[in-house]
C-alpha positions in Angstrom: 5.6 28.4 93.9 2.3 30.1 93.0 -0.3 27.9 91.4 -1.6 29.0 88.0 -2.5 27.3 84.8 -1.5 27.4 81.2 -5.2 28.2 80.4 -5.0 31.3 82.6 -1.8 32.4 80.8 -3.3 31.9 77.3 -6.5 33.8 78.4 -4.4 36.7 79.7 -2.4 36.9 76.4 -5.6 37.0 74.4 -7.1 39.7 76.6 -3.9 41.7 76.4 -3.8 41.5 72.6 -7.5 42.5 72.2 -7.5 45.0 75.0 -11.0 43.8 75.6 -12.5 40.9 77.7 -15.5 40.6 75.3 -13.3 40.4 72.2 -11.0 37.9 73.8 -14.1 35.8 74.8 -15.2 35.8 71.2 -11.8 34.6 70.0 -11.6 31.9 72.7 -15.2 30.8 72.1 -16.1 31.2 75.8 -18.2 33.6 77.8 -17.1 36.9 79.2 -17.5 35.8 82.8 -15.3 32.8 82.1 -12.5 35.1 80.8 -12.9 37.5 83.7 -12.7 34.6 86.2 -9.4 33.4 84.6 -7.9 36.8 84.9 -9.2 37.3 88.4 -7.6 34.0 89.6 -4.3 34.9 87.9 -4.2 38.3 89.6 -5.1 36.8 93.0 -2.3 34.2 92.6 0.3 37.0 92.3 -1.4 39.6 94.4 -1.1 42.1 91.6 -3.5 43.9 89.2 -2.4 43.0 85.7 -5.2 44.9 83.9 -7.0 48.2 84.5 -10.0 50.0 82.9 -9.2 52.5 80.1 -12.4 54.1 78.8 -14.5 51.3 77.3 -11.4 49.1 76.9 -8.7 47.9 79.3 -5.0 48.4 79.4 -2.1 46.6 81.0 -0.6 47.8 84.2 3.2 47.9 84.5 3.1 44.5 86.1 0.8 43.3 83.4 3.2 44.4 80.6 6.1 42.5 82.4 3.8 39.5 82.8 2.8 39.6 79.1 6.5 39.5 77.9 7.3 36.5 80.1 4.0 34.8 79.3 4.6 35.0 75.5 8.1 33.5 75.9 6.8 30.8 78.2 4.1 29.8 75.6 6.7 29.7 72.9 8.8 27.3 75.0 5.7 25.1 75.6 5.2 25.0 71.8 8.8 23.9 71.3 8.2 21.2 73.9 5.1 20.0 72.0 7.1 20.0 68.7 9.8 17.8 70.2 7.4 15.3 71.6 5.5 15.2 68.3 8.7 14.2 66.6 9.0 11.3 69.0 5.4 10.4 68.3 6.1 10.6 64.6 2.6 11.8 63.7 1.1 14.6 61.7 -1.4 15.9 64.2 -1.4 19.1 66.2 -2.1 22.8 65.8 -0.3 25.5 63.7 -0.4 29.2 64.5 -0.3 30.8 61.1 -0.2 34.6 60.5 -0.5 36.2 57.0 -0.4 39.7 55.7 -3.8 41.0 54.6 -3.1 40.7 50.8 -2.9 36.9 51.3 -6.4 36.6 52.6 -7.7 36.3 49.0 -6.2 32.9 48.5 -5.3 31.6 52.0 -8.8 30.0 52.6 -8.4 28.0 49.4 -4.9 26.8 50.5 -6.2 25.8 53.9 -9.0 23.8 52.4 -6.6 21.9 50.1 -4.2 21.2 53.0 -7.0 20.0 55.3 -7.9 17.4 52.7 -4.4 16.1 53.0 -4.0 16.4 56.7 -7.5 16.5 58.3 -6.1 16.0 61.9 -4.0 19.3 61.8 -5.7 22.4 63.1 -4.6 25.8 61.9 -5.3 29.0 63.8 -5.2 31.9 61.4 -4.3 35.6 62.1 -4.6 38.3 59.4 -2.9 41.7 59.9 -0.7 44.2 58.2 3.0 43.7 57.7 4.1 45.7 60.7 1.9 43.7 63.1 2.8 40.4 61.5 6.5 41.2 62.0 5.8 41.9 65.6 4.2 38.5 66.1 7.1 36.8 64.3 9.7 38.6 66.3 8.0 37.8 69.6 7.8 34.1 68.5 4.0 34.1 68.9 3.4 32.2 65.6 4.8 29.2 64.0 4.8 30.3 60.4 4.0 33.5 58.5 3.1 34.3 54.9 4.4 37.7 53.8 6.9 39.5 51.7 10.6 39.0 52.7 11.2 39.7 56.3 13.8 42.5 57.2 17.4 41.5 57.8 17.0 42.6 61.4 15.1 39.3 62.1 17.0 36.0 61.9 14.5 34.2 59.7 14.3 31.3 57.2 12.2 32.5 54.3 11.3 30.5 51.2 9.4 32.0 48.2 6.1 30.3 47.5 4.4 32.6 44.9 4.8 35.8 42.9 3.1 39.0 44.0 2.7 41.5 41.1 1.9 45.0 42.3 0.6 47.8 40.1 -1.5 50.9 39.8 -5.3 50.6 39.3 -8.0 53.1 38.7 -11.7 53.3 37.8 -12.5 52.3 34.2 -13.5 56.0 33.3 -10.3 57.5 34.8 -8.2 59.6 32.3 -5.2 57.1 32.6 -7.3 54.0 32.2 -6.6 53.8 28.4 -3.2 55.4 28.3 -0.5 53.0 26.9 3.0 52.8 28.3 2.8 56.0 30.3 5.7 57.5 32.1 5.8 57.4 35.9 5.6 61.3 36.0 2.0 61.1 34.8 1.1 60.0 38.3 2.2 63.3 40.0 -1.1 65.0 39.0 -3.4 62.4 40.5 -4.6 61.5 44.0 -4.4 58.1 45.6 -6.3 56.0 48.1 -3.7 54.2 50.2 -3.3 51.6 52.9 -2.5 52.5 56.5 1.1 53.0 57.7 2.5 49.6 58.6 1.2 48.0 55.4 3.8 46.4 53.1 1.8 47.6 50.1 1.9 51.2 51.4 5.6 51.0 52.1 6.3 49.7 48.6 4.2 52.5 47.1 6.1 55.1 49.1 9.4 53.7 48.0 8.4 53.9 44.3 7.4 57.6 44.6 10.5 58.4 46.5 12.7 56.7 43.8 11.0 58.9 41.1 11.2 62.0 43.3 7.5 62.6 43.0 5.3 63.6 45.9 2.5 61.2 46.8 -0.9 62.9 46.9 -3.1 61.0 49.3 -6.8 61.4 49.0 -7.6 59.1 52.0 -6.0 56.3 54.0 -8.0 53.1 54.4 -7.3 50.0 56.5 -8.3 47.3 54.0 -7.9 46.4 50.4 -11.6 45.8 50.1 -12.5 49.3 51.1 -9.8 50.7 48.8 -11.2 48.7 45.9 -14.6 50.2 46.5 -13.1 53.7 46.7 -11.2 53.3 43.5 -14.3 52.0 41.6 -16.3 55.0 42.9 -13.7 57.4 41.5 -12.2 58.6 44.7 -8.7 58.1 43.4 -6.1 55.7 42.0 -4.4 53.1 44.1 -1.4 50.7 44.2 -2.3 47.2 45.0 -1.3 43.6 44.6 -2.9 42.7 41.2 -3.9 39.3 42.6 -6.4 41.1 44.9 -8.2 42.8 42.0 -8.2 40.1 39.4 -12.0 39.7 39.4 -12.7 43.5 39.4 -10.4 43.9 36.3 -11.9 40.9 34.5 -15.4 42.3 35.0 -14.5 45.7 33.8 -15.1 47.5 37.1 -11.5 48.4 37.5 -8.5 49.0 35.1 -4.8 48.5 35.4 -2.8 51.7 34.6 -0.1 50.9 32.0 3.0 52.6 33.5 6.5 51.8 32.2 8.3 49.4 34.5 5.1 48.1 36.0 3.9 45.8 37.5 6.6 45.2 40.1 6.8 41.5 40.7 7.8 40.5 44.2 7.2 37.3 46.1 5.3 36.0 49.1 7.4 33.8 51.4 6.7 31.2 54.1 8.8 32.4 57.0 9.7 31.4 60.5 12.4 32.3 63.0 15.6 30.2 62.4 15.7 29.0 65.9 12.1 28.0 65.8 11.5 24.3 66.6 8.8 23.5 64.0 6.4 20.7 64.8 5.8 17.9 62.2 2.5 19.6 61.5 4.2 22.9 60.7 6.8 21.2 58.6 4.1 19.5 56.6 2.3 22.8 56.0 5.6 24.5 55.1 6.4 21.8 52.5 2.8 22.0 51.2 3.2 25.7 50.5 6.6 25.4 48.9 5.4 22.5 46.6 1.8 23.5 45.8 1.1 27.1 46.7 2.3 28.7 43.5 0.2 26.8 40.9 -2.8 26.8 43.2 -2.6 30.6 43.7 -2.0 31.2 39.9 -5.2 29.3 39.2 -7.2 31.1 41.9 -6.0 34.8 42.0 
């Protein structure tokens, strides 16, 4: 049997995700030569090239793609093993791999600080991405828990609501619709919007709204983050549709206004979610219970 280590496998997975040795080194808090050595040793063990240059980045070879699939599954099994052993130990130590959609980043740090005060021996690795990529991590069993809107029925998940997520239309304070009261949705057809990228849950919710009202969505520009969109809206580039928790401070300071449209805001929920067959460690169970019991009032007071 070939000799290789779990460290080599974890390093390879990080390089494959980032498509970059330097970025993987940053995330692993090691040097680039150390990462390159781990990959070289892994390739020598199997006698195969797993990565190859692609411009300034790298890409996986056919063998590398196959290796990545099995590596992710193997790491998930190791985490199940750790969870089972932790139950025997009966402690609340360990590490949690947590992934959240980008709209949660405004209050997740506050939640993590509160949780750390309760369980200082639990380490949490946080990933922030759009809904599509988070669903990919969840489906591949790469993470223990996710915070997001409800997962699609195509994934066999256990999802518990932890907080409300009101979504509405926002604009610059001098926009023509900023002072309009109880406007009809049709008013939006003559205005342009700054929107999130495809794959974003907020973008998908916005497109569903316009489709339901049979109104074409006029896109002024796509942007990959809520922060950039907020700056664009305040600069007068166009309106947008955002989680109102992400713009609370801009609205309070008068730098942005909520557009008063009938039927708005739409109030959804954020959920703490995991695969049903996932073996949660005591640490992950503790964090899940913390979110269910305390997240809503904490988020209401923060965002």
